[in-house]
C-alpha positions as CSV (number, residue, x, y, z in Angstrom):
1,X,17.0,-25.7,2.7
2,X,19.0,-22.5,2.2
3,X,20.8,-22.1,-1.1
4,X,24.3,-20.7,-1.0
5,X,24.7,-17.2,-2.4
6,X,27.0,-17.1,-5.3
7,X,29.7,-14.4,-5.4
8,X,27.9,-12.7,-8.3
9,X,24.4,-12.6,-6.7
10,X,22.6,-9.4,-6.3
11,X,21.7,-9.5,-2.7
12,X,19.0,-6.8,-3.2
13,X,17.0,-9.2,-5.5
14,X,17.1,-12.1,-3.1
15,X,14.1,-12.4,-0.7
16,X,14.9,-12.5,3.0
17,X,12.8,-14.9,5.0
18,X,9.6,-13.1,5.9
19,X,10.5,-10.4,3.4
20,X,9.1,-9.5,-0.1
21,X,10.9,-10.6,-3.2
22,X,11.8,-8.3,-6.0
23,X,9.0,-9.3,-8.3
24,X,6.5,-9.0,-5.5
25,X,7.8,-5.6,-4.5
26,X,7.6,-4.4,-8.1
27,X,4.0,-5.8,-8.5
28,X,3.0,-3.9,-5.3
29,X,4.6,-0.6,-6.6
30,X,2.6,-0.9,-9.9
31,X,-0.6,-1.7,-8.0
32,X,-0.1,1.2,-5.6
33,X,0.3,3.7,-8.5
34,X,-2.9,2.4,-10.1
35,X,-4.8,2.3,-6.8
36,X,-3.8,5.8,-5.8
37,X,-5.0,7.0,-9.2
38,X,-8.4,5.4,-8.6
39,X,-8.5,6.8,-5.1
40,X,-7.6,10.2,-6.5
41,X,-4.6,10.6,-4.1
42,X,-2.3,13.5,-5.0
43,X,1.4,12.7,-5.2
44,X,2.2,14.7,-2.2
45,X,-0.3,12.8,-0.1
46,X,0.8,9.5,-1.6
47,X,4.3,10.3,-0.5
48,X,3.1,10.9,3.1
49,X,1.0,7.7,3.2
50,X,4.0,5.7,1.9
51,X,6.2,6.9,4.8
52,X,7.7,10.2,3.5
53,X,9.1,9.3,0.1
54,X,9.7,11.9,-2.5
55,X,7.2,12.6,-5.2
56,X,10.0,12.0,-7.8
57,X,10.0,8.4,-6.6
58,X,6.4,8.1,-7.5
59,X,7.1,9.5,-10.9
60,X,9.9,7.0,-11.4
61,X,7.5,4.2,-10.5
62,X,5.1,5.4,-13.1
63,X,7.9,5.3,-15.6
64,X,8.7,1.7,-14.6
65,X,11.8,2.4,-12.6
66,X,10.9,0.8,-9.3
67,X,14.2,0.6,-7.4
68,X,14.7,-0.4,-3.8
69,X,11.9,-0.6,-1.2
70,X,12.5,-0.6,2.5
71,X,10.7,-3.2,4.6
72,X,8.6,-0.3,6.1
73,X,7.4,0.8,2.7
74,X,6.7,-2.8,1.6
75,X,4.6,-3.3,4.7
76,X,2.8,0.0,4.1
77,X,2.0,-1.1,0.5
78,X,0.9,-4.5,1.8
79,X,-1.6,-2.9,4.2
80,X,-2.9,-0.5,1.4
81,X,-3.5,-3.4,-0.9
82,X,-5.3,-5.2,2.0
83,X,-7.5,-2.2,2.4
84,X,-8.2,-2.3,-1.3
85,X,-9.0,-6.0,-1.1
86,X,-11.4,-5.5,1.8
87,X,-13.2,-2.7,-0.1
88,X,-13.6,-5.0,-3.1
89,X,-15.1,-7.6,-0.9
90,X,-17.4,-5.1,0.9
91,X,-18.6,-3.3,-2.2
92,X,-19.9,-5.1,-5.3
93,X,-19.4,-1.9,-7.3
94,X,-15.6,-1.1,-7.4
95,X,-16.2,2.6,-7.7
96,X,-18.1,2.7,-4.4
97,X,-14.9,1.2,-2.7
98,X,-12.7,3.9,-4.4
99,X,-15.1,6.6,-3.3
100,X,-15.3,5.3,0.2
101,X,-11.7,6.1,0.9
102,X,-12.4,9.9,0.7
103,X,-15.9,9.7,2.2
104,X,-16.3,10.9,5.8
105,X,-17.8,8.1,8.0
106,X,-18.9,8.0,11.6
107,X,-17.1,4.6,12.0
108,X,-13.8,6.5,11.6
109,X,-14.8,9.4,13.9
110,X,-16.3,11.5,11.1
111,X,-13.1,11.4,9.1
112,X,-12.4,9.7,5.8
113,X,-9.9,6.8,5.6
114,X,-7.6,9.1,3.5
115,X,-7.7,11.7,6.3
116,X,-6.5,9.1,8.7
117,X,-3.9,7.6,6.4
118,X,-2.5,11.1,5.8
119,X,-1.4,11.2,9.4
120,X,1.5,9.2,8.0
121,X,1.9,6.4,10.5
122,X,1.8,2.7,9.8
123,X,-0.6,2.4,12.7
124,X,-3.2,4.4,10.8
125,X,-3.1,2.1,7.8
126,X,-3.4,-0.8,10.1
127,X,-6.4,0.8,11.9
128,X,-8.2,1.2,8.5
129,X,-7.4,-2.2,7.5
130,X,-8.6,-3.8,10.7
131,X,-11.8,-1.8,10.6
132,X,-12.5,-3.0,7.1
133,X,-11.6,-6.6,7.9
134,X,-14.1,-6.5,10.8
135,X,-16.7,-5.2,8.5
136,X,-16.1,-7.9,5.8
137,X,-16.0,-10.7,8.4
138,X,-12.2,-11.0,9.0
139,X,-10.1,-13.5,7.2
């Protein structure tokens, strides 16, 4: 049952059906910062992968100032975390999974997953995630 929104409610903090709540978005932002560090992704590249945000936004996230997240960026972060999850399942050694992101592979046409992600589109992240899901055996 939907709860009425009080006049003093902050609409930005309320989850929309099918959307991510504030706590979930902030958890994803923290995880993405840590994951990009392990993948050794430069801020300029991270900004492209996240849909063209500014590098100042990434620095604010590191400082704990998370701010708003568009649905597109939340979906990108969700796919990136799905990629990470699949790599953790595929590789028993976490470092091998982190290294795989920058390793050229024939399964991705001789490119690395980061090369593909740097094209900047959501479809590239989905392509990488689907490939890894197929390798690990799906859901």
